[in-house]
SEFIZA-3560 file (N, C-alpha, C; in Angstrom, 3 decimals):
REM SEFIZA-3560
<numar><xx>28.662</xx><yy>-168.392</yy><zz>-10.718</zz><atom>N</atom></numar>
<numar><xx>27.621</xx><yy>-168.787</yy><zz>-9.882</zz><atom>CA</atom></numar>
<numar><xx>27.612</xx><yy>-168.274</yy><zz>-8.600</zz><atom>C</atom></numar>
<numar><xx>28.634</xx><yy>-168.105</yy><zz>-7.926</zz><atom>N</atom></numar>
<numar><xx>28.643</xx><yy>-167.583</yy><zz>-6.566</zz><atom>CA</atom></numar>
<numar><xx>28.219</xx><yy>-166.097</yy><zz>-6.565</zz><atom>C</atom></numar>
<numar><xx>28.152</xx><yy>-165.422</yy><zz>-7.616</zz><atom>N</atom></numar>
<numar><xx>27.764</xx><yy>-163.945</yy><zz>-7.601</zz><atom>CA</atom></numar>
<numar><xx>26.131</xx><yy>-163.866</yy><zz>-7.603</zz><atom>C</atom></numar>
<numar><xx>25.360</xx><yy>-164.973</yy><zz>-7.885</zz><atom>N</atom></numar>
<numar><xx>23.859</xx><yy>-164.897</yy><zz>-7.932</zz><atom>CA</atom></numar>
<numar><xx>23.238</xx><yy>-164.501</yy><zz>-6.623</zz><atom>C</atom></numar>
<numar><xx>23.879</xx><yy>-165.033</yy><zz>-5.499</zz><atom>N</atom></numar>
<numar><xx>23.251</xx><yy>-164.520</yy><zz>-4.202</zz><atom>CA</atom></numar>
<numar><xx>23.490</xx><yy>-162.901</yy><zz>-3.945</zz><atom>C</atom></numar>
<numar><xx>24.586</xx><yy>-162.488</yy><zz>-4.419</zz><atom>N</atom></numar>
<numar><xx>24.761</xx><yy>-161.044</yy><zz>-4.347</zz><atom>CA</atom></numar>
<numar><xx>23.900</xx><yy>-160.231</yy><zz>-5.045</zz><atom>C</atom></numar>
<numar><xx>23.595</xx><yy>-160.628</yy><zz>-6.296</zz><atom>N</atom></numar>
<numar><xx>22.727</xx><yy>-160.059</yy><zz>-7.257</zz><atom>CA</atom></numar>
<numar><xx>21.345</xx><yy>-160.058</yy><zz>-6.908</zz><atom>C</atom></numar>
<numar><xx>20.889</xx><yy>-161.274</yy><zz>-6.124</zz><atom>N</atom></numar>
<numar><xx>19.588</xx><yy>-161.423</yy><zz>-5.680</zz><atom>CA</atom></numar>
<numar><xx>19.402</xx><yy>-160.304</yy><zz>-4.424</zz><atom>C</atom></numar>
<numar><xx>20.439</xx><yy>-160.364</yy><zz>-3.612</zz><atom>N</atom></numar>
<numar><xx>20.397</xx><yy>-159.572</yy><zz>-2.373</zz><atom>CA</atom></numar>
<numar><xx>20.279</xx><yy>-158.032</yy><zz>-2.818</zz><atom>C</atom></numar>
<numar><xx>21.095</xx><yy>-157.707</yy><zz>-3.922</zz><atom>N</atom></numar>
<numar><xx>20.970</xx><yy>-156.269</yy><zz>-4.539</zz><atom>CA</atom></numar>
<numar><xx>19.805</xx><yy>-156.022</yy><zz>-4.892</zz><atom>C</atom></numar>
<numar><xx>19.060</xx><yy>-156.777</yy><zz>-5.553</zz><atom>N</atom></numar>
<numar><xx>17.754</xx><yy>-156.577</yy><zz>-6.175</zz><atom>CA</atom></numar>
<numar><xx>16.787</xx><yy>-156.309</yy><zz>-5.078</zz><atom>C</atom></numar>
<numar><xx>16.849</xx><yy>-157.230</yy><zz>-4.009</zz><atom>N</atom></numar>
<numar><xx>15.865</xx><yy>-156.995</yy><zz>-2.852</zz><atom>CA</atom></numar>
<numar><xx>16.234</xx><yy>-155.863</yy><zz>-1.940</zz><atom>C</atom></numar>
<numar><xx>17.465</xx><yy>-155.444</yy><zz>-1.944</zz><atom>N</atom></numar>
<numar><xx>17.843</xx><yy>-154.124</yy><zz>-1.417</zz><atom>CA</atom></numar>
<numar><xx>17.201</xx><yy>-153.053</yy><zz>-2.217</zz><atom>C</atom></numar>
<numar><xx>17.294</xx><yy>-153.106</yy><zz>-3.286</zz><atom>N</atom></numar>
<numar><xx>16.537</xx><yy>-152.017</yy><zz>-4.373</zz><atom>CA</atom></numar>
<numar><xx>15.155</xx><yy>-152.027</yy><zz>-4.124</zz><atom>C</atom></numar>
<numar><xx>14.615</xx><yy>-153.086</yy><zz>-3.968</zz><atom>N</atom></numar>
<numar><xx>13.164</xx><yy>-153.192</yy><zz>-3.724</zz><atom>CA</atom></numar>
<numar><xx>12.967</xx><yy>-152.413</yy><zz>-2.510</zz><atom>C</atom></numar>
<numar><xx>13.617</xx><yy>-152.751</yy><zz>-1.439</zz><atom>N</atom></numar>
<numar><xx>13.281</xx><yy>-152.190</yy><zz>-0.069</zz><atom>CA</atom></numar>
<numar><xx>13.571</xx><yy>-150.622</yy><zz>-0.183</zz><atom>C</atom></numar>
<numar><xx>14.722</xx><yy>-150.293</yy><zz>-0.734</zz><atom>N</atom></numar>
<numar><xx>14.908</xx><yy>-148.865</yy><zz>-1.115</zz><atom>CA</atom></numar>
<numar><xx>13.807</xx><yy>-148.199</yy><zz>-1.871</zz><atom>C</atom></numar>
<numar><xx>13.247</xx><yy>-148.665</yy><zz>-2.853</zz><atom>N</atom></numar>
<numar><xx>12.235</xx><yy>-148.214</yy><zz>-3.544</zz><atom>CA</atom></numar>
<numar><xx>10.872</xx><yy>-147.920</yy><zz>-2.709</zz><atom>C</atom></numar>
<numar><xx>10.559</xx><yy>-148.909</yy><zz>-1.823</zz><atom>N</atom></numar>
<numar><xx>9.461</xx><yy>-148.905</yy><zz>-1.123</zz><atom>CA</atom></numar>
<numar><xx>9.442</xx><yy>-147.684</yy><zz>-0.159</zz><atom>C</atom></numar>
<numar><xx>10.692</xx><yy>-147.658</yy><zz>0.498</zz><atom>N</atom></numar>
<numar><xx>11.046</xx><yy>-146.420</yy><zz>1.391</zz><atom>CA</atom></numar>
<numar><xx>10.828</xx><yy>-145.275</yy><zz>0.672</zz><atom>C</atom></numar>
<numar><xx>11.518</xx><yy>-145.066</yy><zz>-0.561</zz><atom>N</atom></numar>
<numar><xx>11.601</xx><yy>-143.834</yy><zz>-1.304</zz><atom>CA</atom></numar>
<numar><xx>10.199</xx><yy>-143.439</yy><zz>-1.825</zz><atom>C</atom></numar>
<numar><xx>9.578</xx><yy>-144.243</yy><zz>-2.514</zz><atom>N</atom></numar>
<numar><xx>8.119</xx><yy>-143.936</yy><zz>-3.045</zz><atom>CA</atom></numar>
<numar><xx>7.123</xx><yy>-144.026</yy><zz>-2.120</zz><atom>C</atom></numar>
<numar><xx>7.371</xx><yy>-144.800</yy><zz>-1.212</zz><atom>N</atom></numar>
<numar><xx>6.449</xx><yy>-144.629</yy><zz>0.147</zz><atom>CA</atom></numar>
<numar><xx>6.426</xx><yy>-143.362</yy><zz>0.981</zz><atom>C</atom></numar>
<numar><xx>7.677</xx><yy>-142.878</yy><zz>0.948</zz><atom>N</atom></numar>
<numar><xx>7.960</xx><yy>-141.678</yy><zz>1.601</zz><atom>CA</atom></numar>
<numar><xx>7.459</xx><yy>-140.449</yy><zz>0.835</zz><atom>C</atom></numar>
<numar><xx>7.514</xx><yy>-140.639</yy><zz>-0.497</zz><atom>N</atom></numar>
<numar><xx>6.948</xx><yy>-139.413</yy><zz>-1.407</zz><atom>CA</atom></numar>
<numar><xx>5.406</xx><yy>-139.456</yy><zz>-1.260</zz><atom>C</atom></numar>
<numar><xx>4.729</xx><yy>-140.672</yy><zz>-1.086</zz><atom>N</atom></numar>
<numar><xx>3.281</xx><yy>-140.687</yy><zz>-0.861</zz><atom>CA</atom></numar>
<numar><xx>2.885</xx><yy>-140.162</yy><zz>0.228</zz><atom>C</atom></numar>
<numar><xx>3.589</xx><yy>-140.358</yy><zz>1.218</zz><atom>N</atom></numar>
<numar><xx>3.384</xx><yy>-139.855</yy><zz>2.633</zz><atom>CA</atom></numar>
<numar><xx>3.608</xx><yy>-138.312</yy><zz>2.706</zz><atom>C</atom></numar>
<numar><xx>4.700</xx><yy>-137.913</yy><zz>1.926</zz><atom>N</atom></numar>
<numar><xx>4.982</xx><yy>-136.592</yy><zz>1.921</zz><atom>CA</atom></numar>
<numar><xx>3.979</xx><yy>-135.595</yy><zz>1.158</zz><atom>C</atom></numar>
<numar><xx>3.426</xx><yy>-136.197</yy><zz>0.167</zz><atom>N</atom></numar>
<numar><xx>2.315</xx><yy>-135.521</yy><zz>-0.596</zz><atom>CA</atom></numar>
<numar><xx>1.023</xx><yy>-135.588</yy><zz>0.274</zz><atom>C</atom></numar>
<numar><xx>0.682</xx><yy>-136.624</yy><zz>0.958</zz><atom>N</atom></numar>
<numar><xx>-0.509</xx><yy>-136.490</yy><zz>1.770</zz><atom>CA</atom></numar>
<numar><xx>-0.264</xx><yy>-135.676</yy><zz>2.730</zz><atom>C</atom></numar>
<numar><xx>0.783</xx><yy>-135.380</yy><zz>3.404</zz><atom>N</atom></numar>
<numar><xx>1.224</xx><yy>-134.348</yy><zz>4.572</zz><atom>CA</atom></numar>
<numar><xx>1.369</xx><yy>-132.915</yy><zz>3.928</zz><atom>C</atom></numar>
<numar><xx>1.967</xx><yy>-132.917</yy><zz>2.926</zz><atom>N</atom></numar>
<numar><xx>2.413</xx><yy>-131.693</yy><zz>2.345</zz><atom>CA</atom></numar>
<numar><xx>1.172</xx><yy>-130.734</yy><zz>1.853</zz><atom>C</atom></numar>
<numar><xx>0.214</xx><yy>-131.457</yy><zz>1.194</zz><atom>N</atom></numar>
<numar><xx>-0.837</xx><yy>-130.657</yy><zz>0.623</zz><atom>CA</atom></numar>
<numar><xx>-1.680</xx><yy>-130.043</yy><zz>1.723</zz><atom>C</atom></numar>
<numar><xx>-1.593</xx><yy>-130.607</yy><zz>3.037</zz><atom>N</atom></numar>
<numar><xx>-2.527</xx><yy>-130.144</yy><zz>4.137</zz><atom>CA</atom></numar>
<numar><xx>-1.595</xx><yy>-129.067</yy><zz>5.028</zz><atom>C</atom></numar>
<numar><xx>-0.298</xx><yy>-129.037</yy><zz>4.628</zz><atom>N</atom></numar>
<numar><xx>0.345</xx><yy>-128.250</yy><zz>5.525</zz><atom>CA</atom></numar>
<numar><xx>0.428</xx><yy>-126.807</yy><zz>5.195</zz><atom>C</atom></numar>
<numar><xx>0.905</xx><yy>-125.924</yy><zz>6.337</zz><atom>N</atom></numar>
<numar><xx>1.049</xx><yy>-124.552</yy><zz>6.022</zz><atom>CA</atom></numar>
<numar><xx>2.249</xx><yy>-124.072</yy><zz>5.266</zz><atom>C</atom></numar>
<numar><xx>3.126</xx><yy>-124.982</yy><zz>5.275</zz><atom>N</atom></numar>
<numar><xx>4.467</xx><yy>-124.833</yy><zz>4.463</zz><atom>CA</atom></numar>
<numar><xx>4.717</xx><yy>-126.059</yy><zz>3.656</zz><atom>C</atom></numar>
<numar><xx>4.018</xx><yy>-126.126</yy><zz>2.400</zz><atom>N</atom></numar>
<numar><xx>4.130</xx><yy>-127.393</yy><zz>1.844</zz><atom>CA</atom></numar>
<numar><xx>5.618</xx><yy>-127.589</yy><zz>0.976</zz><atom>C</atom></numar>
<numar><xx>6.089</xx><yy>-126.198</yy><zz>0.624</zz><atom>N</atom></numar>
<numar><xx>7.549</xx><yy>-126.378</yy><zz>0.080</zz><atom>CA</atom></numar>
<numar><xx>8.517</xx><yy>-126.884</yy><zz>0.948</zz><atom>C</atom></numar>
<numar><xx>8.557</xx><yy>-126.565</yy><zz>2.247</zz><atom>N</atom></numar>
<numar><xx>9.540</xx><yy>-127.113</yy><zz>3.231</zz><atom>CA</atom></numar>
<numar><xx>9.088</xx><yy>-128.560</yy><zz>3.278</zz><atom>C</atom></numar>
<numar><xx>8.033</xx><yy>-129.029</yy><zz>3.395</zz><atom>N</atom></numar>
<numar><xx>7.703</xx><yy>-130.687</yy><zz>3.344</zz><atom>CA</atom></numar>
<numar><xx>8.297</xx><yy>-131.211</yy><zz>2.137</zz><atom>C</atom></numar>
<numar><xx>8.002</xx><yy>-130.702</yy><zz>0.903</zz><atom>N</atom></numar>
<numar><xx>8.524</xx><yy>-131.380</yy><zz>-0.264</zz><atom>CA</atom></numar>
<numar><xx>10.062</xx><yy>-131.162</yy><zz>-0.452</zz><atom>C</atom></numar>
<numar><xx>10.542</xx><yy>-130.114</yy><zz>-0.183</zz><atom>N</atom></numar>
<numar><xx>12.005</xx><yy>-130.039</yy><zz>-0.398</zz><atom>CA</atom></numar>
<numar><xx>12.859</xx><yy>-130.902</yy><zz>0.604</zz><atom>C</atom></numar>
<numar><xx>12.325</xx><yy>-130.535</yy><zz>1.842</zz><atom>N</atom></numar>
<numar><xx>13.179</xx><yy>-131.430</yy><zz>2.965</zz><atom>CA</atom></numar>
<numar><xx>13.009</xx><yy>-133.003</yy><zz>2.723</zz><atom>C</atom></numar>
<numar><xx>11.794</xx><yy>-133.554</yy><zz>2.199</zz><atom>N</atom></numar>
<numar><xx>11.592</xx><yy>-134.878</yy><zz>1.904</zz><atom>CA</atom></numar>
<numar><xx>12.436</xx><yy>-135.412</yy><zz>0.790</zz><atom>C</atom></numar>
<numar><xx>12.500</xx><yy>-134.525</yy><zz>-0.247</zz><atom>N</atom></numar>
<numar><xx>13.362</xx><yy>-134.799</yy><zz>-1.253</zz><atom>CA</atom></numar>
<numar><xx>14.707</xx><yy>-134.987</yy><zz>-0.897</zz><atom>C</atom></numar>
<numar><xx>15.375</xx><yy>-134.022</yy><zz>-0.116</zz><atom>N</atom></numar>
<numar><xx>16.599</xx><yy>-134.056</yy><zz>0.255</zz><atom>CA</atom></numar>
<numar><xx>16.877</xx><yy>-135.425</yy><zz>1.206</zz><atom>C</atom></numar>
<numar><xx>16.169</xx><yy>-135.691</yy><zz>2.058</zz><atom>N</atom></numar>
<numar><xx>16.220</xx><yy>-136.844</yy><zz>2.876</zz><atom>CA</atom></numar>
<numar><xx>16.209</xx><yy>-138.009</yy><zz>2.150</zz><atom>C</atom></numar>
<numar><xx>15.184</xx><yy>-138.293</yy><zz>1.343</zz><atom>N</atom></numar>
<numar><xx>14.976</xx><yy>-139.531</yy><zz>0.581</zz><atom>CA</atom></numar>
<numar><xx>16.100</xx><yy>-139.652</yy><zz>-0.497</zz><atom>C</atom></numar>
<numar><xx>16.431</xx><yy>-138.613</yy><zz>-1.223</zz><atom>N</atom></numar>
<numar><xx>17.531</xx><yy>-138.686</yy><zz>-2.163</zz><atom>CA</atom></numar>
<numar><xx>18.881</xx><yy>-139.093</yy><zz>-1.598</zz><atom>C</atom></numar>
<numar><xx>19.211</xx><yy>-138.482</yy><zz>-0.402</zz><atom>N</atom></numar>
<numar><xx>20.423</xx><yy>-138.645</yy><zz>0.238</zz><atom>CA</atom></numar>
<numar><xx>20.548</xx><yy>-140.075</yy><zz>0.928</zz><atom>C</atom></numar>
<numar><xx>19.431</xx><yy>-140.468</yy><zz>1.305</zz><atom>N</atom></numar>
<numar><xx>19.377</xx><yy>-141.853</yy><zz>1.904</zz><atom>CA</atom></numar>
<numar><xx>19.608</xx><yy>-143.136</yy><zz>0.587</zz><atom>C</atom></numar>
<numar><xx>18.845</xx><yy>-142.827</yy><zz>-0.405</zz><atom>N</atom></numar>
<numar><xx>18.787</xx><yy>-143.740</yy><zz>-1.513</zz><atom>CA</atom></numar>
<numar><xx>20.236</xx><yy>-143.715</yy><zz>-2.136</zz><atom>C</atom></numar>
<numar><xx>20.805</xx><yy>-142.568</yy><zz>-2.358</zz><atom>N</atom></numar>
<numar><xx>22.151</xx><yy>-142.678</yy><zz>-3.060</zz><atom>CA</atom></numar>
<numar><xx>23.189</xx><yy>-143.185</yy><zz>-2.275</zz><atom>C</atom></numar>
<numar><xx>22.995</xx><yy>-143.088</yy><zz>-1.025</zz><atom>N</atom></numar>
<numar><xx>24.098</xx><yy>-143.501</yy><zz>0.143</zz><atom>CA</atom></numar>
<numar><xx>23.826</xx><yy>-145.078</yy><zz>0.099</zz><atom>C</atom></numar>
<numar><xx>22.640</xx><yy>-145.617</yy><zz>-0.045</zz><atom>N</atom></numar>
<numar><xx>22.552</xx><yy>-146.996</yy><zz>0.081</zz><atom>CA</atom></numar>
<numar><xx>22.745</xx><yy>-147.524</yy><zz>-1.313</zz><atom>C</atom></numar>
<numar><xx>22.474</xx><yy>-146.908</yy><zz>-2.312</zz><atom>N</atom></numar>
<numar><xx>22.981</xx><yy>-147.495</yy><zz>-3.704</zz><atom>CA</atom></numar>
<numar><xx>24.381</xx><yy>-147.617</yy><zz>-3.697</zz><atom>C</atom></numar>
<numar><xx>25.198</xx><yy>-146.589</yy><zz>-3.235</zz><atom>N</atom></numar>
<numar><xx>26.663</xx><yy>-146.722</yy><zz>-3.164</zz><atom>CA</atom></numar>
<numar><xx>27.239</xx><yy>-147.974</yy><zz>-2.256</zz><atom>C</atom></numar>
<numar><xx>26.532</xx><yy>-148.110</yy><zz>-1.089</zz><atom>N</atom></numar>
<numar><xx>26.784</xx><yy>-149.205</yy><zz>-0.169</zz><atom>CA</atom></numar>
<numar><xx>26.668</xx><yy>-150.435</yy><zz>-0.784</zz><atom>C</atom></numar>
<numar><xx>25.326</xx><yy>-150.667</yy><zz>-1.372</zz><atom>N</atom></numar>
<numar><xx>24.824</xx><yy>-151.974</yy><zz>-1.957</zz><atom>CA</atom></numar>
<numar><xx>25.700</xx><yy>-152.271</yy><zz>-3.263</zz><atom>C</atom></numar>
<numar><xx>25.977</xx><yy>-151.382</yy><zz>-3.975</zz><atom>N</atom></numar>
<numar><xx>26.700</xx><yy>-151.769</yy><zz>-5.131</zz><atom>CA</atom></numar>
<numar><xx>28.128</xx><yy>-152.271</yy><zz>-4.967</zz><atom>C</atom></numar>
<numar><xx>28.873</xx><yy>-151.943</yy><zz>-3.773</zz><atom>N</atom></numar>
<numar><xx>30.155</xx><yy>-152.389</yy><zz>-3.518</zz><atom>CA</atom></numar>
<numar><xx>31.063</xx><yy>-152.233</yy><zz>-4.804</zz><atom>C</atom></numar>
<numar><xx>30.823</xx><yy>-151.029</yy><zz>-5.494</zz><atom>N</atom></numar>
<numar><xx>31.668</xx><yy>-150.561</yy><zz>-6.521</zz><atom>CA</atom></numar>
<numar><xx>31.599</xx><yy>-151.599</yy><zz>-7.702</zz><atom>C</atom></numar>
<numar><xx>30.585</xx><yy>-152.384</yy><zz>-7.837</zz><atom>N</atom></numar>
<numar><xx>30.164</xx><yy>-153.221</yy><zz>-8.925</zz><atom>CA</atom></numar>
<numar><xx>29.118</xx><yy>-152.875</yy><zz>-9.597</zz><atom>C</atom></numar>
<numar><xx>29.227</xx><yy>-152.569</yy><zz>-10.929</zz><atom>N</atom></numar>
<numar><xx>28.252</xx><yy>-151.908</yy><zz>-11.807</zz><atom>CA</atom></numar>
<numar><xx>26.894</xx><yy>-152.743</yy><zz>-11.933</zz><atom>C</atom></numar>
<numar><xx>27.296</xx><yy>-154.083</yy><zz>-12.099</zz><atom>N</atom></numar>
<numar><xx>26.253</xx><yy>-155.296</yy><zz>-12.130</zz><atom>CA</atom></numar>
<numar><xx>25.333</xx><yy>-155.295</yy><zz>-10.920</zz><atom>C</atom></numar>
<numar><xx>25.870</xx><yy>-155.086</yy><zz>-9.750</zz><atom>N</atom></numar>
<numar><xx>25.033</xx><yy>-154.972</yy><zz>-8.430</zz><atom>CA</atom></numar>
<numar><xx>24.260</xx><yy>-153.710</yy><zz>-8.387</zz><atom>C</atom></numar>
<numar><xx>24.875</xx><yy>-152.706</yy><zz>-8.830</zz><atom>N</atom></numar>
<numar><xx>24.215</xx><yy>-151.418</yy><zz>-8.867</zz><atom>CA</atom></numar>
<numar><xx>23.025</xx><yy>-151.519</yy><zz>-9.925</zz><atom>C</atom></numar>
<numar><xx>23.343</xx><yy>-152.031</yy><zz>-10.914</zz><atom>N</atom></numar>
<numar><xx>22.125</xx><yy>-152.249</yy><zz>-11.939</zz><atom>CA</atom></numar>
<numar><xx>20.964</xx><yy>-153.198</yy><zz>-11.401</zz><atom>C</atom></numar>
<numar><xx>21.399</xx><yy>-154.254</yy><zz>-10.782</zz><atom>N</atom></numar>
<numar><xx>20.264</xx><yy>-155.097</yy><zz>-10.072</zz><atom>CA</atom></numar>
<numar><xx>19.642</xx><yy>-154.224</yy><zz>-8.869</zz><atom>C</atom></numar>
<numar><xx>20.254</xx><yy>-153.566</yy><zz>-8.114</zz><atom>N</atom></numar>
<numar><xx>19.628</xx><yy>-152.638</yy><zz>-7.147</zz><atom>CA</atom></numar>
<numar><xx>18.713</xx><yy>-151.714</yy><zz>-7.702</zz><atom>C</atom></numar>
<numar><xx>19.063</xx><yy>-151.094</yy><zz>-8.838</zz><atom>N</atom></numar>
<numar><xx>18.223</xx><yy>-150.072</yy><zz>-9.588</zz><atom>CA</atom></numar>
<numar><xx>16.945</xx><yy>-150.834</yy><zz>-10.161</zz><atom>C</atom></numar>
<numar><xx>17.197</xx><yy>-151.982</yy><zz>-10.788</zz><atom>N</atom></numar>
<numar><xx>15.956</xx><yy>-152.860</yy><zz>-11.184</zz><atom>CA</atom></numar>
<numar><xx>15.019</xx><yy>-153.048</yy><zz>-10.023</zz><atom>C</atom></numar>
<numar><xx>15.504</xx><yy>-153.485</yy><zz>-8.823</zz><atom>N</atom></numar>
<numar><xx>14.620</xx><yy>-153.520</yy><zz>-7.772</zz><atom>CA</atom></numar>
<numar><xx>13.868</xx><yy>-152.325</yy><zz>-7.328</zz><atom>C</atom></numar>
<numar><xx>14.689</xx><yy>-151.248</yy><zz>-7.511</zz><atom>N</atom></numar>
<numar><xx>14.160</xx><yy>-149.963</yy><zz>-7.060</zz><atom>CA</atom></numar>
<numar><xx>12.851</xx><yy>-149.626</yy><zz>-8.171</zz><atom>C</atom></numar>
<numar><xx>13.204</xx><yy>-150.028</yy><zz>-9.383</zz><atom>N</atom></numar>
<numar><xx>12.086</xx><yy>-149.734</yy><zz>-10.222</zz><atom>CA</atom></numar>
<numar><xx>10.909</xx><yy>-150.550</yy><zz>-10.189</zz><atom>C</atom></numar>
<numar><xx>11.147</xx><yy>-151.803</yy><zz>-9.804</zz><atom>N</atom></numar>
<numar><xx>9.945</xx><yy>-152.813</yy><zz>-9.511</zz><atom>CA</atom></numar>
<numar><xx>9.240</xx><yy>-152.267</yy><zz>-8.280</zz><atom>C</atom></numar>
<numar><xx>9.893</xx><yy>-151.716</yy><zz>-7.315</zz><atom>N</atom></numar>
<numar><xx>9.247</xx><yy>-151.076</yy><zz>-6.094</zz><atom>CA</atom></numar>
<numar><xx>8.311</xx><yy>-150.028</yy><zz>-6.547</zz><atom>C</atom></numar>
<numar><xx>8.896</xx><yy>-149.236</yy><zz>-7.496</zz><atom>N</atom></numar>
<numar><xx>8.109</xx><yy>-148.006</yy><zz>-7.899</zz><atom>CA</atom></numar>
<numar><xx>6.794</xx><yy>-148.411</yy><zz>-8.400</zz><atom>C</atom></numar>
<numar><xx>6.742</xx><yy>-149.564</yy><zz>-9.427</zz><atom>N</atom></numar>
<numar><xx>5.552</xx><yy>-150.088</yy><zz>-10.008</zz><atom>CA</atom></numar>
<numar><xx>4.691</xx><yy>-150.560</yy><zz>-8.826</zz><atom>C</atom></numar>
<numar><xx>5.111</xx><yy>-151.214</yy><zz>-7.896</zz><atom>N</atom></numar>
<numar><xx>4.377</xx><yy>-151.908</yy><zz>-6.678</zz><atom>CA</atom></numar>
<numar><xx>3.672</xx><yy>-150.824</yy><zz>-6.079</zz><atom>C</atom></numar>
<numar><xx>4.374</xx><yy>-149.733</yy><zz>-5.601</zz><atom>N</atom></numar>
<numar><xx>4.028</xx><yy>-148.761</yy><zz>-4.558</zz><atom>CA</atom></numar>
<numar><xx>2.962</xx><yy>-147.860</yy><zz>-5.398</zz><atom>C</atom></numar>
<numar><xx>3.144</xx><yy>-147.553</yy><zz>-6.779</zz><atom>N</atom></numar>
<numar><xx>2.350</xx><yy>-146.788</yy><zz>-7.677</zz><atom>CA</atom></numar>
<numar><xx>0.924</xx><yy>-147.561</yy><zz>-7.616</zz><atom>C</atom></numar>
<numar><xx>1.131</xx><yy>-148.927</yy><zz>-7.733</zz><atom>N</atom></numar>
<numar><xx>-0.248</xx><yy>-149.577</yy><zz>-7.778</zz><atom>CA</atom></numar>
<numar><xx>-1.021</xx><yy>-149.771</yy><zz>-6.467</zz><atom>C</atom></numar>
<numar><xx>-0.255</xx><yy>-149.817</yy><zz>-5.500</zz><atom>N</atom></numar>
<numar><xx>-0.908</xx><yy>-149.996</yy><zz>-4.089</zz><atom>CA</atom></numar>
<numar><xx>-1.555</xx><yy>-148.686</yy><zz>-3.714</zz><atom>C</atom></numar>
<numar><xx>-0.780</xx><yy>-147.559</yy><zz>-4.049</zz><atom>N</atom></numar>
<numar><xx>-1.307</xx><yy>-146.219</yy><zz>-3.580</zz><atom>CA</atom></numar>
<numar><xx>-2.158</xx><yy>-145.491</yy><zz>-4.492</zz><atom>C</atom></numar>
<numar><xx>-2.625</xx><yy>-146.010</yy><zz>-5.503</zz><atom>N</atom></numar>
<numar><xx>-3.436</xx><yy>-145.447</yy><zz>-6.458</zz><atom>CA</atom></numar>
<numar><xx>-4.788</xx><yy>-145.142</yy><zz>-5.875</zz><atom>C</atom></numar>
<numar><xx>-5.538</xx><yy>-144.065</yy><zz>-6.230</zz><atom>N</atom></numar>
<numar><xx>-6.677</xx><yy>-143.811</yy><zz>-5.727</zz><atom>CA</atom></numar>
<numar><xx>-7.671</xx><yy>-144.646</yy><zz>-6.549</zz><atom>C</atom></numar>
<numar><xx>-8.884</xx><yy>-144.998</yy><zz>-5.756</zz><atom>N</atom></numar>
<numar><xx>-9.782</xx><yy>-145.943</yy><zz>-6.644</zz><atom>CA</atom></numar>
<numar><xx>-10.476</xx><yy>-145.114</yy><zz>-7.621</zz><atom>C</atom></numar>
<numar><xx>-10.783</xx><yy>-145.872</yy><zz>-8.680</zz><atom>N</atom></numar>
<numar><xx>-11.439</xx><yy>-145.117</yy><zz>-9.916</zz><atom>CA</atom></numar>
<numar><xx>-12.998</xx><yy>-145.192</yy><zz>-9.626</zz><atom>C</atom></numar>
<numar><xx>-13.496</xx><yy>-144.108</yy><zz>-9.556</zz><atom>N</atom></numar>
<numar><xx>-15.020</xx><yy>-143.798</yy><zz>-9.382</zz><atom>CA</atom></numar>
<numar><xx>-15.797</xx><yy>-143.753</yy><zz>-10.747</zz><atom>C</atom></numar>
<numar><xx>-16.913</xx><yy>-144.359</yy><zz>-10.776</zz><atom>N</atom></numar>
<numar><xx>-17.484</xx><yy>-144.321</yy><zz>-12.052</zz><atom>CA</atom></numar>
<numar><xx>-18.180</xx><yy>-143.161</yy><zz>-12.112</zz><atom>C</atom></numar>
<numar><xx>-18.081</xx><yy>-142.350</yy><zz>-13.375</zz><atom>N</atom></numar>
<numar><xx>-18.701</xx><yy>-140.965</yy><zz>-13.694</zz><atom>CA</atom></numar>
<numar><xx>-20.166</xx><yy>-141.168</yy><zz>-14.183</zz><atom>C</atom></numar>
<numar><xx>-20.923</xx><yy>-140.263</yy><zz>-13.686</zz><atom>N</atom></numar>
<numar><xx>-22.528</xx><yy>-140.397</yy><zz>-14.282</zz><atom>CA</atom></numar>
<numar><xx>-22.321</xx><yy>-139.743</yy><zz>-15.801</zz><atom>C</atom></numar>
<numar><xx>-23.306</xx><yy>-140.281</yy><zz>-16.557</zz><atom>N</atom></numar>
<numar><xx>-23.240</xx><yy>-139.859</yy><zz>-17.989</zz><atom>CA</atom></numar>
<numar><xx>-23.322</xx><yy>-138.302</yy><zz>-18.132</zz><atom>C</atom></numar>
<numar><xx>-23.966</xx><yy>-137.634</yy><zz>-17.227</zz><atom>N</atom></numar>
<numar><xx>-24.188</xx><yy>-136.186</yy><zz>-17.202</zz><atom>CA</atom></numar>
<numar><xx>-22.944</xx><yy>-135.457</yy><zz>-16.989</zz><atom>C</atom></numar>
<numar><xx>-21.923</xx><yy>-136.080</yy><zz>-16.270</zz><atom>N</atom></numar>
<numar><xx>-20.878</xx><yy>-135.241</yy><zz>-16.041</zz><atom>CA</atom></numar>
<numar><xx>-19.878</xx><yy>-135.642</yy><zz>-17.218</zz><atom>C</atom></numar>
<numar><xx>-19.768</xx><yy>-136.762</yy><zz>-17.729</zz><atom>N</atom></numar>
<numar><xx>-19.109</xx><yy>-137.202</yy><zz>-18.751</zz><atom>CA</atom></numar>
<numar><xx>-19.416</xx><yy>-136.495</yy><zz>-20.112</zz><atom>C</atom></numar>
<numar><xx>-20.482</xx><yy>-135.846</yy><zz>-20.242</zz><atom>N</atom></numar>
<numar><xx>-20.978</xx><yy>-135.292</yy><zz>-21.395</zz><atom>CA</atom></numar>
<numar><xx>-21.836</xx><yy>-135.947</yy><zz>-22.408</zz><atom>C</atom></numar>
<numar><xx>-22.213</xx><yy>-137.233</yy><zz>-21.969</zz><atom>N</atom></numar>
<numar><xx>-22.995</xx><yy>-138.166</yy><zz>-22.672</zz><atom>CA</atom></numar>
<numar><xx>-24.340</xx><yy>-138.226</yy><zz>-22.314</zz><atom>C</atom></numar>
<numar><xx>-25.237</xx><yy>-138.916</yy><zz>-22.947</zz><atom>N</atom></numar>
<numar><xx>-26.666</xx><yy>-138.940</yy><zz>-22.704</zz><atom>CA</atom></numar>
<numar><xx>-27.012</xx><yy>-140.029</yy><zz>-21.690</zz><atom>C</atom></numar>
<numar><xx>-28.045</xx><yy>-139.887</yy><zz>-20.879</zz><atom>N</atom></numar>
<numar><xx>-28.213</xx><yy>-140.825</yy><zz>-19.763</zz><atom>CA</atom></numar>
<numar><xx>-28.851</xx><yy>-142.133</yy><zz>-20.388</zz><atom>C</atom></numar>
//
């Protein structure tokens, strides 16, 4: 039972890592598409985000696969959260554009 706080902390660390990783991806996409050198933005961001997340996964896991799994679960939960928060609003299409009749 004393391992429960470690698993909760690992899951919360995974959520934080996921927010940083996927929030950074969202920020990179917004900046990269307007840049004169989008490949440099995307490649540099990928290297930085991956290195940071992998190093933190290693640190958080403490060489325990269960804590690593808890961290990964938090990371995936953050992916869902960030995806929903950064989704573009859905616009209603007019029937003419959709190919239907008015």
